[in-house]
C-alpha positions in Angstrom: 42.1 -42.2 -5.1 43.3 -39.5 -3.6 41.4 -38.6 -0.2 39.5 -34.5 -0.6 40.0 -32.3 1.9 36.9 -31.8 4.1 35.8 -28.1 4.7 37.4 -27.8 7.9 40.8 -28.7 6.5 40.3 -26.3 3.7 39.5 -23.2 6.0 42.3 -24.5 8.5 44.8 -24.2 5.8 43.3 -20.6 4.3 42.9 -19.4 7.6 47.1 -20.4 8.5 47.7 -18.3 4.8 45.9 -15.4 5.9 47.7 -15.1 9.3 51.2 -15.3 7.9 53.5 -13.5 10.4 56.7 -12.4 9.8 60.2 -10.1 11.0 59.8 -6.9 8.9 63.6 -6.0 7.9 63.3 -1.9 8.4 61.6 -2.2 12.2 63.0 -5.9 13.0 59.3 -6.4 14.3 57.0 -8.5 13.8 53.9 -7.9 11.5 51.7 -9.5 9.1 52.0 -10.0 5.3 48.8 -8.6 3.6 48.0 -9.4 0.2 47.7 -6.0 -2.1 46.3 -5.8 -5.8 48.4 -2.9 -7.3 47.2 -0.6 -10.1 49.1 1.2 -12.5 48.1 3.8 -15.0 50.6 3.6 -17.6 50.4 5.9 -20.4 51.2 4.4 -24.3 52.7 6.0 -27.0 48.6 6.6 -28.8 48.2 9.1 -25.7 45.6 6.4 -23.9 46.0 5.1 -20.5 46.4 1.6 -19.7 46.1 -0.5 -16.1 48.0 -3.0 -14.9 47.5 -5.2 -12.4 49.5 -7.0 -10.1 48.7 -8.9 -7.2 51.8 -8.6 -4.3 52.3 -9.2 -0.7 53.2 -6.4 1.3 54.3 -5.7 5.1 51.5 -4.4 7.0 54.1 -2.1 8.8 55.9 -0.7 6.4 53.7 -1.2 3.2 57.0 -2.0 1.9 57.0 -5.2 -1.1 57.4 -8.6 0.4 60.3 -10.9 -0.5 61.0 -14.4 0.7 
């Protein structure tokens, strides 16, 4: 049987993910990486609109996509 994580361990793990800091290639400064949801409206052949949702990671300083 495996050891289950305590609440404190889970919270620390999530906090570490949220505090992810990297060097931005454009500004050469340390910046955070944010999780954002991008919604794009695409017109179909019938003339109606369809919405595409994507979760992305972006640099906080420039809002450009994060590529690990």
